[in-house]
Every structure is written in structure tokens, then in C-alpha cells.
N, C-alpha and C positions, 0 to 999 in steps of 0.2 A: 545618521547614527541612531540606533534604537534607544528608546527611553530607558531601557534597563540593560546595562552593559555587564552586570554582575554575572558570574558563572552560575549555571543552572545545576542544581543538585536534585531537584524533584520536578517531575512534570506529569500531567495527566494525558493519557492517550485517548483521543476522541473516537473510540471504537469499542465494541463489545466482542470482537472477533478474537478468539483465543489463539488462533494461529498467528495473527498479526502481533498480538501481545507478546508471544514467545519470541518472535523474530526481533522486535524492537528491543526487548529486554536484553537479548543476546548481543545485538549490535551496539547498544549503549553501555553494556556492562564495563568495558575497559575505562569508561569515564566516570564510573561510580555514580551514575544517575539512576535514581529510583523512578521507575515507570509504573504509574498507577492507572488501572483501567477506570474509565469514567463511571462505569456501573457500580464500582466499589465505593464511589463517592456520592452515589445517589443521582447521577446525571443520566437522563434519558437520551436516546439518540436524536440527533438533530435532523431536520428535514434536509433532503438533498434535491432541491428543485431545479438545479441548473443544468445546462447542456454541456458544460466542460468540467474536466477533472479539477482544475485549479479553483474554480468558483465553489464547487462543492466542498473541497478540502478546507478552504478558507471559512466557509459557513460553519463547518463542524468544529474547527479549531476555536473560533470565536465563541461558539455556543458552550463548549466545554470550559473554556477559561472564564467566561462570564459567571458560570455557576459554581466554580471552584476557587476562583481568584488565584489560580496557579498558571504557570506557563503551560501551554497546551500544544500537543502535536497531533496532527490529523493527516490522514492520507486519503486520497481517492484514487482508486485503481480499477482496472478491468482489462478484459481481453478484447482486442480490436481485430476483427477478421476482414481481410482484404475483400473477399468475395461478397461480403455483406455491407460494404461501404463503411467499415469501421465499427459496425455493431458487433456485439451488444454494447461495447463502450461503457459509458457511465451507467448503463442499466444492467451491467453484468451480474450484480448480486441478486437481482430480482428478475432475471431474464424470463424465467418461467412463471413469474407471478409470486404472490404472497401466499403463505409464508415462505421465507427464503429457504431454498433447498438446493444444495450442490448437485445432488443426483438428478433432479428434474431439470436444472439449468444445463447440465452436460447432455442429457438426453435430448433436449430441445435443440441444442447447438448441432449435435451430430445429425439429427433428423433434418434440420434446415439445410445442412451442407450435403445431404445425401445425393449422390450422382454427380457432384461437382468435382472438377479436377484441381481447382485452385484452393489449396488448404493453407495458404500463408496466413499467419497471424502474428500479432505481438501483444505482449502485456505492456501496459502503460501505467506508470505510477507518478503521482504528484504529491509531494509532501509539503505541508505548511506548518511552520512553528510560529506561534505568537507568544510574546512574553506577558501580555495581558490582553483583555478582550478588545481594547481599542488601539492596539499596537498599529501605528501607521506604516511600519516597515516590517511586515512579516518576512520570515526567512522561507524562501521557496526553492525547492529542488525537484528534479524529475529524472526518470530513468525509463528505458525501454528494454524489453527482452524479446528477441525475435525467434520464431519457431513455426510450427505448423500444427494443425488440429488433426488428431488421429481418431479413428472410429472406436477402436478397442482400447480401454484404459489399461495402463501399466503402472505398477508401483503402488505402495501403500502409504507413502508419506505425503506431505504437502496438504493442500486444501484447495477449495474453489475448483478451477478447471485443470489443476496440475496434472492429473492422471491422463488427461486427453491432450496435453500440450507437450509436443516433442521439441526439445531444444535443438537448434540448427547445428551448433558446434559439436555437441557431444553425442547426439542421437538418443539421449535419454529423456524421459519425461520429467516434468517437475516433481512428480511423485516418486521417481526412482533416484533422483540425485541426493547424495548425502547433504545434510543441512549446510555444512560449511561451504561445499562447492556450489550449492544452490544460491547461497548468499553472494557468492562472487559473480554469478551469472545473472541473477534475477533483476528485474526492474526495480523492485523495492530495495535490494541491496545496493544497486547503483545509485538510486536516489538518496539513500541514507548516507552513503559515503560523500556525495556531493553536499548534502545538508550539513554533515559534520565539518567539512572543510569551511563552509560559510559561517558556521557557528564559531569555529576557531578564529576566523578572521575578525569576527565581531567581539571577541573576548568572552563568549559564553561558555567555552570549553577550553580546558588546557590543551596544549599541543604535546602529545605523547612522544616519548623518545622512540626512535625507530631502531 
């Protein structure tokens, strides 16, 4: 059992990504949880030295909680391309180097896959919630979203690789999908729903009437 079983009313998001902040605020709004970006509290981004999504997410969550003394939520996510052995994977955000640039990342991915017929890919997301920086039982959830990489971007929504990622089920890119539908399909939406279920089980969230 976690050391803090009280319901969570406020947490810090261990990310400076505005797209992620909007998605998490939307998903947690029904539970009246205030989601604050770590940058608004003066917290710098943590290092992400690990080879797996779960280790990096845990590193970021502990870092944000340590500096704010608040429960912290972190995700580590990326696009994993079959023909590239799972790359860019944990290096997705900086695939084309520093500073981070979605445009350069996408250009590099398309160029790397040029001439190849295998375009299978999936987004992976691991979420980690800690109630305090030394929480021995972090809440961990994960989700995957399967699709394929396309050369020509479509759509104006989303962020990251969304305009070049075509969803298998709908045939639309992540940038073409309406936000509500994207949340139902996406890796982050799936991971968030799993996280919410686990938080309810631990008494951190109320169970809403269906």
C-alpha cells in the first residue's frame, strides 16, 4: 500500500511539453485534479539517461516531486519503428539532435525510411505517478498505438510525429484525428485510462458514476 492513500487534488506534470499538458489536463478534468507544469514551479527538466521508457519516466517523476514536494506525474513516450529495430524509441524527442525540433525529427525519420517497404510503427507510452519523491510503490501504466509512418504529413493538430503517423484502424493521422477520438486511440490515452483505474484502486481518486 502506498504511503499516501489520500485522494490527490493537485499534481505536478514532469514535462514542459504544452501538448502533453493540454492532454493530461483534459483527461484528469473529470476528477477535479489541478495539473501544474513543472516549469511554472521553477523545476528544470530532469536528465533522461536510461534505455527504457519506464526508467526515464520514474527519473522524471521523482525529480519533479523532490523539487516541489507534490505528487508528480511523468511520462516517457516515443515512436518505435519496426524497420529500425524500435528506434527512435526513447530518443524520439531528440532524434535529429538538439535543440528539439519536431520538423527535423520527422524529416530525419522519413529520410531514414526512404525506399523501405516496411512502414510499421507504434507509439509507446509509460506513465509513472509518485506521491512523493521516495515513494516505494509508484503507480505505473502503459499504452501502445499501432500505425505506420507516411512520407507526406497530413493534418494540423497533434504534435511530435503525429502528422506522419497513420492510425491502422481509422486511416487518419494523429494530426487529423479530433482530440476526443485521438484520446480514445492513442498510447497516452490508453495509458492514462489504465493509470486512472489503478489510482482508483488505491484510493487516490474517486470512482465516478457511469
